[in-house]
N, C-alpha and C positions, 0 to 999 in steps of 0.2 A: 742319489747320484744321477747326473744327466747322462745323455747318450750321444754317441757320435752319429754323424750323418749316415755312415755305412751301416751302423746298427739299426737306425731308423728305417732305411730303405729295405734292408733284408727282412726286418720284422714285418713291414707292411706287405711284403710279398710272400711271407710264409705263414701269416696268421698267428704268430706267437711273439712274445716279448723277448726277442733274441738279443744276446750280448756277445761280445767277443769270446770266441772259443766254442760257442754252441754249434751243434750240427743241425741243419734245417733242410727242409725241402721247399724250394721257392718257385713261385710262378715266374715265367720268363716273358718279358714284354716284347723282346725282339731277338731273333736268332739269325745269324748271318753265316753263310758259307760262300766260298769262292772256288775258282777252278783248280786250285791245288788240293784243298782239303775237302771240298764238296763231294767229289766222286767216292772217296773212302766213306764219308758219312752216309751217303745214299746206299752204298753196298751194305753197310752195317744195318741201316734201317730196314732194308729189304729182307735181311735175314731174320727179322722179327716175325715175318709172315703177315704183317699188316699192310693194307693197301693205301691207307690215307694218312697223311701228316695231320697231327692233332689240330694245329692252328696255322694253316698256310698264310693267312693274312698277317701273322706275326713273324713271318720269315722273309728273307730276301736272299737272292742268289746274285753274285757279281762275278763277271768274267773279267779279271783284271791282272792276274799274276803272269800270264803268258798270253798277252792280247795286243795285237792280233796274233793268232796262233803261229808259232815258228815251225811246226812240223805236223805230220799226219796224226801222230799219237795225241797231241794236245787238241788238234781239231776234233778228234773223236770224243775226247772228254768234254769239249764244249758242246758237242751235239747231245751227249748224255745229259748234261746239266740243263740245256734248253728244253729237251723233251720232258725231263722230270719236272721242271718248273711249270711247264705248260699243262702237263697232266694233273698236277697237284693244285694249280691255281696260285702258285707262289710268284710274287713280283720278281722280275729279273732285269738286271742292268747288263746289257750286252757290251761287246768289245767297243772300246772307245769312249764309253761313258765316264770311266775314271776308276780311281782307287776306292775300294770298299769303304774304308773309314771316312774318307772325305765325303763320299756320297751319302752315307748314313746321316752325317751332321748337316751337310749341305741341303739335303732333301727334307730334313726335319723328321726323320723316322724314329727318333727317340726324344723323350721329354724329361725335364727335371724330376728327380725322384723315381725314375724308372730303373728297371733291371734288364740289362742286355748282355747277351753272350755271342761270341763269334768264334768260328774255327780259325782263329788267327790271333797271335799273341798281342798284337797292338790294338785289339778291341778296346783296351783301356782308354783310348783316345776320347770316347764319348763322356768320360768323366768331366771334360771341360764344360759339359752341359748339365752337370750335377746328376749324371746317370751312373749307377753302380754297374760298371761294365768291365768284362774281363774275357780273356781268351780261354777256350777249352779245346780238348782233343776231338778228333773226328768221331770217335766211338761215343764219347759223352754227348756229342751233338746229335747222334742218332737217337739217343734216349730223349733228348729235348724234342726232337721231331716227333717222336712217338707219344710223349706225354704232355709236352708243353711245360715241363718242370725240370728242375735240376737240384741235386743235393749239394750242399756246400758247408764249409765251416766258416762262421762269421769271423772276419779278420779284425785284429786290433788296428789302431790308427796311429800313424806317425804324422804329427802336425808339422807342416813345413811353412814357416813364417818368412816371407820375403819382403824386405822393406827397402825404401829408397828408390831413387831414379837410376835407371840403367845409364851407364856412361855411353858416350858416342862410340859406336862400333860394337857395342855389346847387345846381343839379342837374347830372346827367350831360350834359344838353343844353348847359348853359352851358360846361362844359369843352370840349365838341367845337366849339362856335362859337368859343371862345377859340383853340383849336388852329388851326382853319381860318383865322381872322382873322390869326393869327400867321405862318403859312407860306404863305397864299394859296391860291386855288382850284386852282392847278397845282403846289402845293408838294410833293406826293407823287406826281407823275405816274408811273403804272405801277409804283409800289412797293407792297409789302404792309406795311400798318401792323401793328406788333406791340405791343399795349397791355400794359403791366405796371406793377407798383408796388402799394403797400399800398392806395391809393385804389381801384384796380380790384378788388383782392382783396375789399375791403369792400362792393363794389357788388352789388346784386341782379342776377339774370340779365336782368331787364328793363332795368336801367340800362346793362348791358354791351351789350345789343342797340342801345341808342340810339347808343353810340359806334361800333360796327361799322357800323350802318346808314348813318352819314354819312361813312364812309371815302371813298366815291366823290366826295364834295363837295370834296375837296382832290386829286382825281385818282387816288386809290389804287386798286389792283387789288383788294385785299382788306383786311379789318380783323380781324386774328386776336387771339384771347385764349387763355390757357392753359385747359385743361380741368381745373378743380379740383373739389373735392367738391360745390360748388353745382351745377355743370354736370352732373356724373355723377348726382347725386341726382335731378335733373330727369328724366333719361333712365330711371333705375331706376324711378321712380314711374310712368312710362308703359309699363314693361315692354320698353323698347327697349335696343338694344345700346349699351354704353359706348364702342364703337369702339376705335381705336388712337390715343390722344392723341399729338400731336407737340409738342415743346418746342424753343425756341431753345437751341442749345449755348452755354455761357458764352464760348467762344472763336470763335463764329460771326462772320463778317464782315458788318457792317451798312453799308448805304449811307449812313445818317446816324442821329443820335440826338437826341432832344429831351426836355427835362425840364420838367415843369409842377408847380408848387406849388399844389395845389388850394385850399389855405386862403387864397390870395391872389387867387383868381379870383372877382369879384363876378358877379351875374346879368348875362347878356349879351343884346343885341338885335342882329340883323343887318337893317339897313334895306334897302329895294329898291336895286338889282335884282341883287344877288350875295350869296352866302352869306358870302364873306370880308370883308364890310363890318362885321363884329362890333365892337360898342363896349359899354362898361359901360352898364347900363340907365339910369343917371342921365343919360347924355348924350342919350338918346332920350326920356326922360320928358317927358310933356306933349303928345306928338304925338297928335293926335286920331285915333281909329279908329272905324270904323263896324261892324266885324264881328270877332269872335274865333272862332277855330277850334281846338278841342282834339280831336285824333285823329291818324290816320295810323300807318304802320309805325314811325315815329320815336318818337312820344310819345302814344299813346292807351291804354296798358295800365293795369292796375288801380292801380299805384302812382302813375301820372300823374293818374288820375281822383281818387285819394284826396287828393292835395295840392291839386288844384283845389277839391274839395269842402270841404276844411279852410278854404280862404280864402273860399269863396262861401257856406258854410252860414249860414243866418239873415240873409243880406243879399240885396240885389236888384241885378241887372245894370242898368247905366246905361240910361235910356230912349233914349239916343242910340246904343246899341250892341246888336248882335245876338250872341248866344252860341250857337254850334253845337258839339255834342259828339258824337263818333262813335267808339264803342268799336271796336277793330280786329278783334274776333271775336265770334261768338255766345257763346262761353264767358265772355269778359270782360264782355260785356253782361249775361249771367245772374249772374255773380259780383258785378258792380256793383249789380245790382238786389237781390241777396240781402243785401248789406252796407248797403243804404239809401243808397248814394252817388248813384244816379240820382235818387232822390226829392229829395235835398238840392239837386242841380243844377237839376232841373226847378222846384222851388219858388223858386230864385234867379232863374229866368227863362230857363234853357237850353232849346234845342230839341234833342232827341235824334234822331240820324240812324241808319239801319240800318248794321251793320258793312259796311265797304267803303272804297274809295279815292276815290270820286267828287269831293269838293270839292278834294282836293289837286292833281290834274292839271287840274281844271276840267271834267271830263266831264259832271257835273251835280251838283245840290244845293249851293247856297251860292256861286254865281258872283257876285262883287262887281260893283257898278255903276261907271260911269266916275268916276274921281277919288276913289273910296273907298279907304281904307286898311284892311288886314286884319292882325291880329296872330295868328300861327299857330304851332302846335307842329310844323309839317311840316319837311321837310328842304330845300326849295327855294323861292326867292323870285325866280326869273328873271322878266323882263318877259313878261307873258302867262300866268304860272302862275296857277292857279285860274280860268282861262278868260277873263280880260279884260286886254288889254295896256294899258288906260288906268287900271288900278288898281295900288295898291302893296301888296306883301306884306312884312311884318316878321316875322322868325323869332325865337322865344323859347321858354323852358321853359313847362311847364304852370302853374307858379306865377306866372310873370310874365304869362301870358295871362289867368289868373283875376283877378289884380289889375287888369289892364287892362280886363277886362269890367266890373268894378264902377265904374271911373272914367270909362269911355268914352274913355280916352286911355292911352298907355303909362305904366305906373306901376311903381315899385319894389315887389316883393312882400314885402320884408323887414319893413316896418312891419305888414303884415297878419299875418305869421307870428309876430311877437313881441307881438301884441296892442296895438300902438300905433295901429292903425286898425281 
């Protein structure tokens, strides 16, 4: 019997021939903490009474969730993280560099076949680079800091086969919302999603990151892709290792399989307060919105900003709606400036925010008012997300968000892309 990519990667990091269901202790290639979860992990680490982190070169600290600091308390947490990273020799990305998951991929800090953990649930994003990556709690992270290892149960694998060309107006985000709506928010509990098919092969690395990023939203442990030439070229361009890519064997045993015809998936919207409420945009169209947010580790990258600018260029955001745009890294901010994308967005009425996570979890910048609806490219719309449990968050692609900003209500992006609006 063959094995899945998840089984192969975990086996390679645990020194045993592990299969789904086995409990192992695995070596960790990269551990990430940020300004929300990092202070708790550091406190727990210090309670062990050890002075040194086991492998500081395999850690990274990112100040992104409340950056720049909105208050004195957060400022002091930032100081704590800076001091800890400096004392331990841990690389740190300070305020303004960007969102942790974007930076890890953008800087080439992980390689195919690797195993990475982060004190953040969307660490699964690195699966787009064929990395077995997942989020852990701050206390578990303190153990990784102490030992460089982590125990885990090897997950089974759900094979997600996506075929066909995406229709005009449909984005990777729509496919993921469709999948989560189809299987439910617990439909892949503790499974590794293994994305495959010609649709995935045709996707950019950015689009693949969108799929992997949201694997946790259906309960998955990880969201793995194959390491093809696009993935390896990204690493070569950075002068980084191509790693040891792992592939699902043809005769591997999968927990389940699901097939998606991308050509039949229209733009999607997930109304409040669960990601798995996804419906075709036509069913939500007309819902009034007060704010649109384009950004986050899910959908703030250059191709996301490009499609938003394509819809917004030469037009004006509705006077009843605010448009916030937040590139997820300094590099993407600079690239978007160089391409003229930001100018198009600003002239349309957008407010550009500094790279970071702030509006998504509601730590600062863009907290909606009571009763307001937000249309967002983020990955979560739980009650209280974005900082106000009396507001509603609708999830959608950058194209649908841009169309909504123009109309002040949820709108189908396809007429804007085909020149009918």
